[in-house]
Each structure stands twice: as C-alpha cells, then as structure tokens.
C-alpha positions in Angstrom: 4.4 30.2 -8.7 8.0 29.9 -7.4 7.5 32.8 -5.1 4.1 31.4 -3.9 5.7 28.3 -2.7 8.4 30.3 -0.9 5.7 32.4 0.8 3.9 29.3 1.9 7.0 27.8 3.4 7.6 31.1 5.3 4.1 31.0 6.7 4.8 27.6 8.2 8.0 28.7 9.9 10.6 27.8 7.2 13.5 30.1 6.7 13.8 30.8 3.0 17.4 30.5 1.8 18.3 31.6 -1.7 20.7 29.4 -3.6 22.8 30.4 -6.6 20.9 28.2 -8.9 18.0 29.4 -11.0 14.7 27.8 -9.9 16.1 26.1 -6.7 15.5 27.3 -3.2 15.8 25.9 0.3 13.3 26.2 3.1 14.8 25.2 6.5 13.1 24.8 9.9 14.9 23.7 13.0 13.3 21.8 15.8 15.9 21.5 18.6 18.8 19.6 17.0 16.7 18.3 14.1 16.3 20.1 10.8 13.4 19.9 8.2 14.5 21.0 4.8 12.2 21.6 1.8 14.1 22.0 -1.4 12.0 23.5 -4.2 13.0 22.6 -7.8 11.0 24.7 -10.2 11.6 23.5 -13.8 9.0 25.8 -15.2 11.7 28.5 -15.0 13.5 26.7 -17.8 16.4 25.3 -15.8 16.4 21.5 -16.3 18.9 19.9 -14.0 20.7 16.6 -14.7 21.1 13.9 -12.1 24.7 14.9 -11.5 23.9 18.5 -11.1 21.1 17.7 -8.7 23.3 15.4 -6.6 26.0 18.1 -6.5 23.5 20.7 -5.2 22.2 18.2 -2.7 25.6 17.7 -1.2 26.2 21.4 -0.9 22.8 21.8 0.8 23.6 19.1 3.3 26.9 20.6 4.1 25.3 24.0 4.6 22.6 22.6 7.0 25.2 20.7 9.0 27.1 24.0 9.6 23.8 25.4 10.9 24.0 22.8 13.7 21.3 20.4 12.6 22.5 16.9 13.7 19.8 15.1 11.8 17.9 16.5 8.9 14.8 15.3 7.1 14.5 16.3 3.4 11.5 16.9 1.2 11.9 17.9 -2.5 9.1 19.8 -4.2 9.5 19.2 -7.9 7.5 21.7 -10.0 7.6 20.3 -13.5 5.4 19.7 -16.6 7.7 16.9 -17.9 6.6 13.4 -17.3 9.6 11.4 -16.2 11.3 14.4 -14.6 11.3 12.7 -11.2 13.1 9.7 -12.7 15.7 12.0 -14.2 16.4 13.7 -10.9 15.6 11.2 -8.1 15.7 7.7 -9.5 14.4 5.4 -6.8 14.3 8.0 -4.1 10.9 8.6 -2.6 11.3 11.8 -0.6 9.8 14.1 -3.2 6.4 15.5 -4.1 5.7 16.4 -7.7 3.5 19.4 -8.8 2.1 19.7 -12.3 0.8 23.3 -12.5 -1.2 23.0 -15.7 -3.1 20.0 -14.5 -3.3 21.2 -10.9 -1.9 18.0 -9.6 -0.1 17.8 -6.3 1.2 14.2 -6.1 2.0 13.6 -2.5 3.9 10.5 -1.4 2.9 10.1 2.2 6.0 8.2 3.4 7.5 11.7 4.0 8.3 12.8 7.6 5.1 13.6 9.4 6.2 17.3 9.9 5.9 17.8 6.1 2.4 16.6 5.9 1.0 20.0 7.2 2.1 21.4 3.8 0.0 19.1 1.8 -3.4 20.9 2.0 -1.9 24.4 1.5 0.0 23.2 -1.6 -3.2 21.7 -3.0 -5.0 25.0 -2.5 -2.2 26.7 -4.5 -3.1 24.4 -7.4 -6.8 24.1 -7.0 -7.7 22.0 -10.0 -7.9 18.2 -10.0 -5.4 17.3 -7.3 -4.3 13.7 -6.9 -2.5 12.4 -3.9 -0.9 8.9 -4.1 -1.7 7.0 -1.0 -0.5 3.4 -0.6 -3.2 1.2 0.6 -0.9 -0.7 2.9 -1.5 -3.0 5.7 2.2 -3.4 5.8 3.3 -1.4 8.9 0.6 -2.9 11.1 1.7 -5.6 13.6 -0.1 -8.9 13.2 1.7 -11.0 15.7 3.5 -14.2 14.7 2.3 -15.9 11.6 2.9 -19.6 11.9 1.2 -22.8 10.7 -0.3 -24.3 13.8 -2.2 -27.3 12.5 -1.8 -30.5 10.5 -2.4 -30.3 6.8 -0.5 -27.0 6.6 0.7 -27.2 3.1 3.6 -29.7 3.5 3.4 -33.2 1.9 4.2 -35.8 4.5 6.4 -38.7 3.4 9.5 -40.7 4.4 12.5 -41.2 2.2 13.8 -44.8 2.4 17.1 -46.1 1.3 17.3 -48.4 -1.7 14.3 -47.0 -3.5 14.5 -46.2 -7.1 14.6 -42.4 -7.7 11.8 -42.4 -10.3 9.6 -44.5 -8.1 10.1 -42.2 -5.1 9.5 -39.2 -7.4 6.3 -40.8 -8.6 5.2 -41.4 -5.0 5.8 -37.7 -4.2 3.9 -36.6 -7.3 1.0 -38.8 -6.4 1.0 -37.5 -2.8 1.1 -33.9 -4.0 -1.7 -34.6 -6.5 -3.9 -36.1 -3.8 -3.1 -33.3 -1.4 -3.9 -30.7 -4.1 -7.3 -32.3 -4.6 -8.1 -32.4 -0.9 -10.0 -29.7 0.9 -7.0 -29.1 3.2 -4.8 -27.6 0.4 -5.5 -23.9 0.1 -5.2 -23.9 -3.7 -7.2 -20.7 -4.3 -5.3 -18.7 -1.7 -2.0 -19.7 -3.2 -3.3 -18.7 -6.7 -4.4 -15.4 -5.3 -1.0 -14.7 -3.7 0.7 -15.8 -7.0 -1.4 -13.4 -9.0 -0.7 -10.5 -6.7 3.1 -11.2 -6.9 3.0 -11.7 -10.7 1.1 -8.4 -11.3 3.5 -6.6 -8.9 6.6 -7.9 -10.8 5.1 -7.0 -14.2 4.0 -3.5 -13.2 7.0 -2.7 -11.1 9.6 -3.8 -13.6 8.0 -2.6 -16.8 5.1 -0.3 -16.4 5.3 2.1 -13.4 7.7 4.9 -14.1 5.7 7.6 -12.3 2.7 8.2 -10.0 0.5 9.0 -13.0 1.1 5.5 -14.3 -0.5 4.1 -11.1 -3.7 6.0 -11.9 -3.5 5.0 -15.6 -3.1 1.3 -14.9 -6.0 0.9 -12.4 -5.4 2.6 -9.0 -8.6 3.4 -7.1 -9.9 7.0 -6.9 -13.5 8.1 -6.5 -13.2 10.8 -9.2 -12.1 8.3 -11.8 -14.8 5.7 -10.7 -17.8 8.0 -10.1 -17.1 10.7 -12.7 -15.2 8.7 -15.2 -17.3 5.5 -14.9 -14.2 3.4 -14.5 -15.7 0.8 -12.1 -13.1 -1.8 -12.9 -10.7 0.1 -10.6 -12.5 -1.5 -7.6 -10.9 -4.8 -8.8 -7.7 -3.8 -10.4 -6.5 -1.7 -7.4 -6.7 -4.8 -5.2 -3.8 -6.4 -7.2 -1.5 -3.4 -7.4 1.2 -2.5 -4.9 3.5 0.4 -4.5 6.8 -1.3 -3.5 8.5 -4.5 -2.2 7.7 -3.7 1.4 4.0 -3.1 0.5 3.4 -6.4 -1.2 5.7 -8.4 1.1 3.7 -7.4 4.2 0.3 -7.9 2.5 1.2 -11.3 1.0 2.8 -12.6 4.2 -0.4 -12.0 6.2 -2.6 -13.2 3.3 -0.7 -16.4 2.8 -1.2 -17.4 6.5 -4.7 -16.1 7.2 -6.1 -16.8 3.8 -4.9 -20.4 3.8 -6.5 -21.0 7.2 -9.8 -19.4 6.1 -9.9 -21.4 2.9 -9.4 -24.7 4.8 -12.4 -23.8 7.0 -14.9 -22.4 4.6 -13.9 -24.0 1.2 -12.4 -22.5 -1.9 -15.4 -20.9 -3.5 -16.6 -19.2 -0.4 -13.0 -18.0 0.3 -12.8 -16.4 -3.2 -16.2 -14.8 -2.7 -15.1 -13.4 0.7 -11.7 -12.2 -0.6 -13.0 -10.4 -3.7 -16.2 -9.2 -2.0 -14.5 -7.7 1.0 -11.9 -6.1 -1.2 -14.6 -4.4 -3.4 -16.5 -3.3 -0.3 -13.2 -1.9 1.1 -12.9 0.1 -2.1 -16.4 1.6 -1.8 -15.6 2.5 1.8 -12.4 4.2 0.8 -14.1 6.2 -2.0 -17.0 7.2 0.2 -14.6 8.5 2.9 -12.5 10.5 0.4 -15.6 11.9 -1.2 -16.8 13.2 2.2 -13.4 14.8 2.8 -13.2 16.2 -0.8 -9.9 14.3 -1.1 -8.7 13.1 -4.5 -6.4 10.5 -3.1 -5.9 7.2 -5.0 -5.3 3.9 -3.4 -3.7 0.6 -4.3 -3.1 -2.7 -2.4 -4.7 -5.9 -1.2 -4.9 -4.9 2.4 -8.6 -4.1 2.2 -9.2 -7.8 1.2 -6.6 -9.0 3.7 -8.6 -7.2 6.5 -11.7 -8.9 5.0 -10.1 -12.3 5.5 -9.3 -11.2 9.1 -13.0 -10.2 9.6 -14.1 -13.5 8.2 -12.0 -15.4 10.8 -13.3 -13.2 13.5 -16.9 -14.0 12.4 -16.1 -17.8 12.5 -14.6 -17.5 16.0 -17.7 -15.7 17.3 -20.6 -17.4 15.5 -19.3 -20.6 14.0 -16.8 -21.9 16.5 -16.6 -25.4 15.1 -15.1 -23.9 11.9 -12.6 -21.5 13.6 -9.8 -24.1 13.6 -7.1 -23.2 16.1 -8.1 -19.6 16.4 -9.9 -18.2 19.5 -11.5 -14.9 20.2 -8.6 -13.5 22.1 -6.1 -14.2 19.3 -8.4 -12.7 16.7 -9.2 -9.6 18.8 -5.4 -9.0 19.3 -4.7 -9.5 15.6 -7.5 -7.1 14.6 -6.4 -4.5 17.1 -2.8 -4.4 16.1 -3.7 -4.5 12.4 -5.9 -1.4 12.8 -3.5 0.3 15.3 -0.6 0.0 12.9 -2.6 1.7 10.2 -3.9 4.6 12.3 -0.4 5.4 13.7 1.3 5.4 10.3 1.4 7.8 7.4 0.1 6.9 4.0 -2.4 4.2 5.0 -5.9 3.9 3.7 -7.6 3.2 7.0 -11.1 3.6 5.6 -10.4 0.6 3.3 -9.1 -1.4 6.2 -12.2 -0.8 8.3 -14.5 -1.4 5.3 -12.7 -4.6 4.4 -12.8 -5.9 8.0 -16.6 -5.2 8.3 -17.3 -6.5 4.8 -15.5 -9.8 5.4 -17.3 -10.3 8.7 -20.7 -9.7 7.1 -20.1 -11.7 4.0 -18.9 -14.7 6.0 -22.0 -14.5 8.2 -24.3 -14.5 5.2 -22.4 -17.3 3.3 -22.2 -19.5 6.4 -25.8 -19.1 7.3 -26.8 -20.0 3.7 -24.5 -23.0 3.9 -26.0 -24.1 7.2 -29.6 -23.6 5.8 -28.8 -25.6 2.7 -27.4 -28.5 4.9 
C-alpha cells in the first residue's frame, strides 16, 4: 500500500524522497521555481504520530525543500489511516490533506487543494477501488455576483423619525408598531429571512458540535447518489441544502441569498418564494446526482447554492416574461449576474457546477409555471 502510493507519485513526475520516519515519505515535483510536495503519512504501518511530532517533521520537510531552491511550495498530505479522528489529531483545522481508509476503499478528497494535485485523485481512487467518496463543497461562494445592494424602497428598514421630548416607552411602542405592520406587509421578506436564519443556525450547530470529519458530513445528510439511490435516503435532497462546509461557504451563499431572495419574495409572494427555493434546490440535487452517476463519481455535495441559483433563475424568468414583477432588475443585469455566477464555479475547484446549472434551470421553470397559474387564477 505504502509502496503503491510511492510508485503512483513517481509515475506523475514526483521524486520520491525517503525520510527517517517509519511510514512517512515525501514526493516532490518542481515546476520552475515552484514546488509541489506530497507527504504520505501511512498509519497502517503502526506509527501513530502526535501533533507535535507531525509539526516537527513538517518544519524539517519545509527546510529541506527550500534548500532545493523552491521559492514557493504547495503541500498535500495523504493520510492513510483506519482511525476516525486521525486527521483532527494531526492537522486540526488545516485543510490541505486527503484521507484514505483502505478497508472501506474511501479516498476522501478535499478539492480546495492546488489544481496540480487533482490529477492524482482518479489514480488514487483506482488504487482503492471500493466505495470511494469524494467530499465536494457545493459552493456558489467563489463566483462573482456583482454588487449586492438594496435598490428600492421597502428594503427591510423601518422608516421613522426620532423627535425630542418624546417619552422613551412611547417611542419604543411606535417602533414596535411600525415593525409589526411592516412584518405583516408584503414588502417584508419574512420567509427569506427565516430561510437564511435556518441555514446559519444549522451551520453553527453542525460546525461547532457535530462535524469532526468528512464522514460526519455524509452521516448527517450530505447528498450523494449512492446513498440516495442505493440506500433509499431521499431526505438528503433536502438536508444537504442546509449544510455548509465552512464560514466562507455559508457567508457567500447567504450574502447572495439575502439580497436576491428578499427581492424575489417581494415580487412573487412568500408562499411562491418558498416553493421556488425548495423546489429548485431539490431539482439541483437531482441534477447533481444524475451527473455524478453518469461519471461514475461517488462525490457528495452540501450547500444552498443550488437553491440560490434557483432564485437567480426565477428573477431571470421574471425579467424575460413577467417584466411588471421584475422590480428594479433588467435583462442585462440578470444576464451578467448569471454569467459571473456560473463562470466563478466553472473556473474554481471543488464546485458542484451540475447543481448550479440544475438549480438555475429549475428556478426558471418553476417560476414560469407558478406565475402562469397565478395569472390564470386572476
């Protein structure tokens, strides 16, 4: 096993460097002044390192590589281990590692690694041919969406003037009444705010208390076609929409959702907004599963970006077919927003682009159907 990984690295142009530590080896590839280092930590040999030992070895490796003339080096750690939690023991919050569980045939790939390392993913999965699982963040986060700003009246702030000489409780009562009226009005995007709050609450709970490993993501509801189709766990189409893999992931998704979702809810109403959000997110999940099934990929996905792209598709539909309900948006703005959203995903690693496209199309079609039914009813 240990030697197989070394042979694989040598095939891809890495120089194998033996270290004086049992189960630890270094593969180094130089591209001009840059270095790409793959450090293999094979705990199946019986050598279980502590955090301090690992950090000491890492410092020695970095010094060695610098002496080789590499001005900047990218690192990837291959952890071969059967022990759940071994990555926490060694890496803590570091993300530049992949974990291999030989007996389960799992190669857990975190796709935020440097692009040059991604060529190793498939060959490693072929070395461990059982049920491979790759963790892929379903993130809209790195896409550019342009400026998000409130551009219309009724944007969520309660208008009111403070006047001198007014009793504090009276003023407070006026503000409470103003907020209560605004909450009840159609302009206040109450459902979108609740959706954003639920996403944030679930992220805080899972990130702080539940997720200690990539396996936990799968256990708690990440979306993978194998688990859904073979295991019958259809609930994952919904649960995966409310899970996120890090603060950057949820921040980018919720920032876009807070703006676009609020605008959409103001135009189509709360019930139709919820139907579009959940429906497009579920359709995005089906698209992601279908794409991965065609590729034979066992990747799992999390994140609200499929539903976020559904909201984007809904606004695009309003601009094209129901202009009177498009608010301040126009076709040019929406086209630019959609383009940069998709472009950001296709040019970045670790993004479930199939879910983005599926959510965009799903939101567009759902909005067309719901609005046609609404017009017919009127």
